C-alpha positions as semicolon CSV with decimal commas, in nm:
position;residue;x (nm);y (nm);z (nm)
1;X;-3,972;-7,631;1,334
2;X;-3,581;-7,575;1,418
3;X;-3,312;-7,815;1,329
4;X;-3,251;-7,890;1,692
5;X;-3,613;-7,990;1,738
6;X;-3,629;-8,191;1,435
7;X;-3,318;-8,404;1,555
8;X;-3,456;-8,465;1,884
9;X;-3,774;-8,575;1,762
10;X;-3,601;-8,835;1,501
11;X;-3,383;-8,942;1,787
12;X;-3,666;-9,018;2,021
13;X;-3,860;-9,211;1,742
14;X;-3,544;-9,410;1,664
15;X;-3,508;-9,519;2,047
16;X;-3,853;-9,585;2,058
17;X;-3,824;-9,803;1,762
18;X;-3,471;-9,979;1,787
19;X;-3,355;-9,951;2,129
20;X;-3,316;-10,320;2,296
21;X;-3,352;-10,488;1,975
22;X;-3,077;-10,739;1,872
23;X;-2,927;-10,754;1,529
24;X;-2,966;-11,119;1,397
25;X;-2,843;-11,099;1,041
26;X;-2,600;-10,869;0,831
27;X;-2,621;-10,882;0,440
28;X;-2,630;-10,701;0,125
29;X;-2,963;-10,623;-0,038
30;X;-2,998;-10,577;-0,438
31;X;-3,190;-10,297;-0,543
32;X;-3,388;-10,382;-0,817
33;X;-3,277;-10,200;-1,171
34;X;-2,968;-10,095;-0,999
35;X;-2,623;-10,195;-0,979
36;X;-2,574;-10,154;-0,594
37;X;-2,572;-10,385;-0,316
38;X;-2,696;-10,214;-0,020
39;X;-2,539;-10,309;0,337
40;X;-2,853;-10,431;0,537
41;X;-2,896;-10,510;0,904
42;X;-3,200;-10,726;1,020
43;X;-3,334;-10,711;1,380
44;X;-3,517;-10,963;1,595
45;X;-3,837;-10,816;1,499
46;X;-3,767;-10,845;1,131
47;X;-3,699;-10,484;1,073
48;X;-3,452;-10,405;0,819
49;X;-3,208;-10,137;0,815
50;X;-3,059;-10,010;0,483
51;X;-2,760;-9,815;0,452
52;X;-2,831;-9,549;0,190
53;X;-2,654;-9,246;0,054
54;X;-2,918;-9,010;0,129
55;X;-3,240;-8,974;0,284
56;X;-3,440;-9,005;-0,008
57;X;-3,275;-9,362;-0,109
58;X;-3,063;-9,276;-0,395
59;X;-2,813;-9,571;-0,378
60;X;-2,614;-9,744;-0,151
61;X;-2,418;-9,622;0,135
62;X;-2,136;-9,727;0,343
63;X;-2,170;-9,810;0,701
64;X;-1,889;-9,690;0,905
65;X;-1,806;-9,831;1,271
66;X;-1,598;-9,772;1,554
67;X;-1,441;-10,123;1,546
68;X;-1,074;-10,061;1,526
69;X;-0,850;-10,330;1,352
70;X;-1,156;-10,553;1,258
71;X;-1,403;-10,381;1,048
72;X;-1,428;-10,006;1,016
73;X;-1,652;-10,007;0,738
74;X;-1,918;-10,230;0,541
75;X;-1,855;-10,069;0,188
76;X;-2,153;-10,030;-0,056
77;X;-2,067;-10,320;-0,370
78;X;-2,160;-10,335;-0,706
79;X;-2,316;-10,632;-0,869
80;X;-2,111;-10,810;-1,142
81;X;-2,235;-10,814;-1,494
């Protein structure tokens, strides 16, 4: 399957699962055994969206937005020892 077909399939599935949902909470999730705090978005159907650094779930990522002047990123955080 070529990249464009895969892209369309993933987009269509995301639209099916996420379109029309409402964000009810935004918080950091602790990854057990790791020092990362992961930016997390909760939807009205209790779905959680985790911002990860890659598609294998290797660590937290940074959520980037287009909200100028208010919040352009929700960065990964690290737990304090």
